[in-house]
N, C-alpha and C positions, 0 to 999 in steps of 0.2 A: 227552259233547255231550248236550244237551237240546233237544227241539222246543217251540217257542213260536210264538204268532202276533203280529205286530205289530198295533196298534190299528186298521189298514186291512184286517186278515185275512190279509195276506201272511204265509206261513209263514217262519219264522228258525230255524236251528240254531245255538245258542251253546255255548261251552265253559263248563261249569257251574263249572269251578275258577276262572273269571275274575270270576265274581258277587262283588262287593264289598259292595253294600248293595241293598236294594228300598225304594224309596220310593212312598207313596201320596198322590196329589195330586188328586184322587180316583183318577185313572188309575195303574196300577202301572208304575214306571218302574225297570227293571234297569240299575244301575250297573255297570260293569265296571271291573276294575283297569286297563284300558287308557285310561279316560277317556271312553269310548263311553257313550252312554245310549240305551236302547232302551224306548219304551213299548209295552207289550204288552197284549193282550185279556184274559189269564189273571189270575185273582185272586191275591193274596199267597200264600195256602193252596196254589193249584195250582202256582205256581212253586216253592216250597218242597217240595211233593211230587215234582215232577219231579226236583230237585235230590237228594233222598233216594233216589229210586229209582234215580238214575244211580250215586249214590255206592254203593248196596248192590250194583248190577251189576257194579261193579269191586272189590267186597270191602271197602269202607269201611263200618264199623258205624253212623258218624253223621255229620252234615255238619260241615264245618269251624267250629270255635268262632266265628270272625268272622262267619261268615254267620248263626248263631244269634244273636248279638249284634245284628248289623245289623237283622235281621227285628224282633227284640223292640223296637229302638229307633224302626224306621220304620214299623211296622204301626199307624197310628192309627186304622185303621177298625174294629178289634176292641175290644168293650167287655170288662172284666173279669168280668161276671155281674152 
């Protein structure tokens, strides 16, 4: 489980294993495998770090491949240098 904040500041705890994709529209939208969508105040990098920290806390050495691929495809706010 990871702790995030909805765009209105309300705290929310979600199951990190259910994150399918992150969209940047410019808000960050967390899309879950259940079909739910959550607009959060954290940046893409903050959500990714929360997932990585959670995965490490349960003994997973790296985030699931689908999360890495989704973030790479959906993170339109970062330039390549």
